C-alpha positions as MATLAB code, in Angstrom:
seq = 'MAGPVPAELVALGHRLADAARPIVARHFRTPVAVDDKSDSTPVTAADRDAELAMRHLLAAAVPAHGVFGEEHGAERTDAEYVWVLDPIDGTKAFITGLPIFGTLIALLHRGRPVLGIIDQPILGERWLGAVGQPSTLNGNAIRVRACPSLDRAYMYSTAPVMFPGEMEQRHTALARQVKLFRWGGDCYAYGLLAAGHVDLVVENSLKLYDFAALVPVIEGAGGLITDWRGRELDMGSDGSVLAAGDPAVHRAASRLLAD';
ca = [
      20.567   15.429   -6.539;
      23.110   16.836   -8.968;
      25.373   13.789   -9.062;
      25.314   10.083   -8.240;
      24.310    8.777   -4.839;
      27.376    8.801   -2.558;
      28.976    5.376   -2.267;
      28.732    5.412    1.512;
      24.945    5.795    1.323;
      24.672    2.925   -1.158;
      26.761    0.825    1.227;
      24.491    1.822    4.094;
      21.479    0.674    2.096;
      23.098   -2.743    1.720;
      23.811   -2.854    5.448;
      20.157   -2.176    6.167;
      19.066   -5.012    3.883;
      21.685   -7.303    5.415;
      20.297   -6.537    8.879;
      16.683   -7.197    7.915;
      17.235  -10.338    5.834;
      18.010  -12.897    8.593;
      15.220  -11.573   10.817;
      12.622  -11.976    8.092;
      13.995  -15.340    6.957;
      13.956  -16.723   10.506;
      10.191  -16.251   10.753;
       9.272  -17.447    7.243;
       7.008  -20.518    7.167;
       6.842  -20.658   10.942;
       3.745  -20.262   13.154;
       4.479  -16.565   13.666;
       1.686  -14.606   15.331;
      -0.251  -12.304   13.010;
      -1.913   -9.139   14.292;
      -4.324   -6.863   12.456;
      -3.440   -3.174   12.246;
      -6.007   -0.388   12.393;
      -6.415   -0.552    8.605;
      -7.049   -4.337    8.825;
      -3.743   -5.197    7.164;
      -1.631   -7.906    8.825;
       1.620   -7.371   10.718;
       4.001   -9.818   12.385;
       6.985   -9.767   14.703;
       9.142  -10.158   11.606;
       7.871   -6.824   10.241;
       8.380   -5.001   13.512;
      11.765   -6.500   14.415;
      13.265   -6.064   10.943;
      12.302   -2.401   10.851;
      13.698   -1.823   14.345;
      17.017   -3.363   13.313;
      17.248   -1.019   10.336;
      16.261    2.031   12.391;
      18.949    1.267   14.980;
      21.553    1.184   12.203;
      20.350    4.495   10.813;
      20.357    6.157   14.223;
      23.979    5.170   14.679;
      25.208    5.909   11.151;
      23.202    8.966   10.007;
      21.406   10.480   13.016;
      20.487   13.661   11.127;
      18.627   11.775    8.409;
      14.877   11.322    8.541;
      13.128    7.947    8.733;
       9.684    6.974    7.472;
       8.782    3.396    8.342;
       5.615    1.406    7.878;
       5.635   -0.109   11.363;
       7.316    2.450   13.651;
       6.339    5.818   12.246;
       8.111    8.905   10.967;
      10.946   11.068   12.294;
      12.523   14.193   10.755;
      10.699   13.822    7.439;
      11.648   17.425    6.607;
      15.348   16.455    6.542;
      17.335   16.674    3.306;
      17.728   12.884    3.330;
      14.906   10.593    4.450;
      15.048    6.778    4.558;
      11.797    4.987    3.759;
      11.453    1.453    5.136;
       8.972   -1.325    4.449;
      10.380   -4.381    6.243;
       8.003   -6.798    4.510;
       6.175   -5.547    1.449;
       3.673   -8.322    0.809;
       2.968   -9.494    4.352;
      -0.004  -11.545    3.112;
       2.347  -13.489    0.845;
       4.818  -13.833    3.727;
       2.308  -15.291    6.192;
       1.013  -17.745    3.603;
       4.488  -19.006    2.737;
       4.847  -17.449   -0.724;
       8.319  -15.956   -1.387;
       7.275  -12.984   -3.529;
       7.412  -10.441   -0.698;
      10.434   -8.230   -0.148;
      12.130   -5.744    2.108;
      11.922   -2.289    0.537;
      14.505    0.360    1.398;
      14.531    3.800   -0.190;
      16.465    7.000    0.276;
      14.774   10.276   -0.592;
      16.777   13.390   -1.348;
      14.598   16.463   -0.935;
      11.513   14.307   -1.349;
      12.624   12.400   -4.476;
      13.666    8.713   -4.404;
      17.342    8.430   -5.383;
      18.223    5.004   -3.943;
      16.094    1.883   -3.830;
      16.558   -1.720   -2.746;
      14.216   -4.679   -3.188;
      15.538   -7.570   -1.103;
      13.967  -11.033   -1.289;
      15.509  -12.816    1.698;
      14.329  -16.356    0.926;
      15.486  -16.494   -2.691;
      18.592  -14.461   -1.917;
      17.827  -11.844   -4.563;
      18.579   -8.153   -4.214;
      17.748   -5.418   -6.686;
      19.559   -2.124   -6.313;
      18.754    1.132   -8.048;
      20.692    4.348   -7.483;
      20.866    7.615   -9.384;
      24.028    7.719  -11.469;
      24.430    3.975  -12.032;
      22.616    1.084  -13.750;
      20.242   -1.002  -11.684;
      21.521   -4.415  -10.658;
      20.251   -7.795   -9.512;
      22.747   -9.447   -7.201;
      25.437   -7.174   -8.575;
      24.729   -7.807  -12.256;
      23.389   -4.981  -14.431;
      19.796   -5.442  -15.594;
      17.670   -3.868  -18.285;
      13.979   -3.678  -19.160;
      12.891   -5.176  -22.454;
      11.316   -3.591  -25.504;
       7.554   -4.024  -25.931;
       6.042   -1.582  -28.432;
       2.333   -2.435  -28.026;
      -0.138   -3.489  -25.345;
      -1.154   -6.637  -27.207;
       2.361   -7.980  -26.636;
       2.662   -6.929  -22.997;
       2.852   -9.065  -19.854;
       1.185   -7.289  -16.934;
       0.928   -7.792  -13.176;
      -1.233   -6.259  -10.444;
      -1.253   -7.472   -6.868;
      -4.957   -7.744   -5.926;
      -8.427   -6.607   -7.068;
      -9.046   -4.850   -3.743;
      -6.520   -2.196   -4.816;
      -8.926   -0.872   -7.466;
     -12.093    0.410   -5.795;
     -15.049    1.926   -7.604;
     -14.523    3.203  -11.136;
     -10.808    2.457  -10.940;
     -11.743   -1.197  -11.416;
     -13.260   -0.360  -14.811;
     -10.131    1.423  -16.015;
      -7.910   -1.380  -14.758;
     -10.079   -4.015  -16.424;
     -10.025   -2.109  -19.724;
      -6.230   -2.199  -19.677;
      -5.967   -5.836  -18.565;
      -8.179   -6.901  -21.475;
      -5.768   -5.370  -24.004;
      -2.532   -6.993  -22.866;
      -1.254  -10.373  -23.996;
      -0.935  -11.834  -20.497;
      -2.311  -10.580  -17.201;
      -1.821  -12.083  -13.757;
      -2.825  -11.138  -10.228;
      -0.152  -11.314   -7.532;
       3.455  -10.274   -7.426;
       3.681   -7.591   -4.748;
       7.052   -5.824   -5.011;
       8.555   -8.862   -6.743;
       6.704   -7.998   -9.945;
       8.618   -4.711  -10.185;
      11.888   -6.584   -9.884;
      10.801   -8.844  -12.726;
       9.968   -5.788  -14.835;
      13.377   -4.226  -14.169;
      15.058   -7.502  -15.155;
      13.181   -7.701  -18.463;
      10.595  -10.426  -17.744;
       7.441   -8.293  -17.355;
       6.267   -5.225  -19.275;
       3.698   -3.546  -17.010;
       2.896   -3.365  -13.311;
      -0.237   -1.410  -12.437;
      -1.340   -0.730   -8.869;
      -3.270    1.716   -6.729;
      -3.747    2.622   -3.067;
       0.003    2.451   -2.401;
       1.746    4.356    0.379;
       5.163    6.017    0.156;
       6.874    3.008    1.724;
       5.256    0.745   -0.911;
       6.647    2.548   -3.964;
       9.627    4.752   -3.043;
      12.232    1.981   -3.372;
      10.813    0.870   -6.715;
      11.438    4.171   -8.484;
      15.272    4.063   -8.689;
      15.241    0.329   -9.499;
      12.879    0.738  -12.448;
      14.409    3.973  -13.734;
      17.983    2.680  -13.426;
      16.998   -0.298  -15.589;
      15.690    2.020  -18.320;
      12.017    1.812  -17.409;
       9.379    4.346  -16.404;
       7.415    4.479  -13.164;
       4.847    7.204  -12.552;
       1.325    7.638  -11.273;
      -1.532    6.808  -13.648;
      -1.434   10.316  -15.131;
       2.279   10.107  -15.890;
       3.473   12.275  -12.996;
       6.642   11.372  -11.131;
       6.314    9.634   -7.785;
       7.308   11.442   -4.607;
       6.109   12.107   -1.070;
       2.949   13.780   -2.347;
       1.833   11.136   -4.849;
      -1.768    9.908   -4.901;
      -0.968    6.194   -4.533;
      -1.548    5.126   -8.128;
       1.459    3.480   -9.802;
       2.147    2.615  -13.433;
       5.481    0.948  -14.170;
       6.526    0.000  -17.691;
       9.634   -1.131  -19.474;
       8.821    0.489  -22.812;
       7.757    4.144  -23.258;
       5.180    3.201  -25.904;
       3.437    0.762  -23.575;
       3.584    3.284  -20.734;
       1.875    5.934  -22.907;
      -0.808    3.514  -24.066;
      -1.525    2.286  -20.548;
      -1.639    5.815  -19.141;
      -4.232    6.836  -21.733;
      -6.534    4.085  -20.475;
      -5.877    4.655  -16.777;
      -5.844    8.451  -16.526;
      -8.998   10.385  -15.694;
];
């Protein structure tokens, strides 16, 4: 994209988040039924209904755009613009009553994320990242913080199951070098990094709908988000993610994580 994201597409992103928020909030901390998908991950009516609401809006507003959703599949993914939807990133947190999940909304332009939203409907927090403008949290500009060395870094990863086989060894080697490491966070950890509270988020086994929205948020706050080898994230990425606020910490972490 040569210039900034058109204002009408940014506004549409907000409309999508506004549509999903009350649906997700209505089911939070209620006895909502939980089903297991084919990959053994949980899904609820809140996931399905929130994505449907967003897809209906897109069909009416931008029918030529593609859509890639976690719950209801893909349409026109070869289009110039493709919306990527994860109605509840962190469903395990959602069903256990922990408000660190979020609705993730991304817009890809020719395969590259150019617009991203992290919406936390319970806390009423919304991160927005868009090419051509600073990232914001509830409308206020945010910025990553400086952290020149791993021994001063605060780091998050969501769960040990994300690091199978020898990836566990590389992840452990990095976690042992930072000042503070915690499990948990889901997409919320990336919002904390963009707002200057966390220095590293390291994950693996992510799908496009898990990371696409995070890219513009982190980059628009002055941070870096790549795969473990330092390559930019797009539709063909391998699922590894390394987000950092400081370039020095990103380089040091990548050296430990890369093959």
